[in-house]
C-alpha positions as CSV (number, residue, x, y, z in Angstrom):
1,M,53.3,-43.5,-42.4
2,A,52.5,-40.0,-43.6
3,E,50.1,-39.5,-46.5
4,K,51.5,-38.1,-49.7
5,V,50.0,-36.2,-52.6
6,F,51.6,-36.0,-56.1
7,K,50.7,-33.8,-59.1
8,K,51.4,-34.6,-62.7
9,I,52.1,-32.2,-65.5
10,S,52.6,-33.0,-69.2
11,E,55.5,-31.9,-71.3
12,T,57.0,-32.7,-74.7
13,G,60.8,-32.6,-75.1
14,C,62.4,-32.4,-78.5
15,S,65.9,-33.3,-79.7
16,S,67.8,-33.8,-82.9
17,E,69.8,-36.6,-81.2
18,S,67.4,-39.3,-79.8
19,Y,64.3,-40.1,-77.8
20,E,66.4,-40.4,-74.7
21,K,67.8,-36.9,-75.1
22,A,64.2,-35.6,-75.7
23,I,63.1,-37.1,-72.4
24,E,66.2,-35.7,-70.6
25,T,65.5,-32.3,-72.1
26,A,61.9,-32.3,-70.8
27,I,62.9,-33.4,-67.3
28,E,65.8,-30.8,-67.1
29,K,63.4,-28.0,-68.1
30,A,60.8,-29.2,-65.5
31,S,63.4,-29.3,-62.9
32,E,64.1,-25.6,-63.3
33,S,60.7,-24.7,-61.9
34,L,59.5,-27.7,-59.9
35,R,60.7,-29.1,-56.6
36,G,60.3,-32.7,-55.5
37,I,60.1,-34.5,-58.9
38,A,59.6,-38.1,-58.1
39,W,59.1,-39.9,-61.4
40,F,58.1,-39.6,-65.0
41,E,56.0,-41.6,-67.4
42,V,56.7,-41.7,-71.1
43,K,53.3,-41.3,-72.8
44,E,54.1,-41.0,-76.5
45,L,57.2,-41.1,-78.8
46,R,57.1,-39.6,-82.2
47,G,59.3,-37.7,-84.7
48,G,59.1,-34.9,-87.1
49,L,61.0,-34.0,-90.2
50,G,62.3,-30.5,-90.8
51,A,62.4,-28.8,-94.2
52,D,66.0,-30.0,-94.6
53,G,65.0,-33.6,-93.9
54,Q,66.6,-33.7,-90.4
55,I,64.7,-35.8,-87.9
56,E,63.4,-34.3,-84.7
57,W,62.8,-36.8,-81.9
58,Q,59.8,-36.0,-79.7
59,A,58.9,-37.5,-76.3
60,S,55.7,-36.6,-74.5
61,I,56.0,-37.4,-70.8
62,E,54.1,-36.8,-67.5
63,V,56.3,-35.5,-64.7
64,S,55.1,-36.2,-61.1
65,F,56.1,-34.2,-58.2
66,K,55.2,-34.1,-54.5
67,V,52.7,-31.4,-53.4
68,D,53.8,-29.8,-50.1
């Protein structure tokens, strides 16, 4: 079996809909510039309130990808 090396980066996705959408947003953005994304880990979930009282769902994740 060949050895593999992975690298992790941290991102925070935001959404006005849900935590799930915030995670999807972060992964979609990472996919624009990274190849070989293998998995992600949710590190923190939190929310913010805008001046108008609208909730912003925030998800901090670590995205792992294979290093060539």
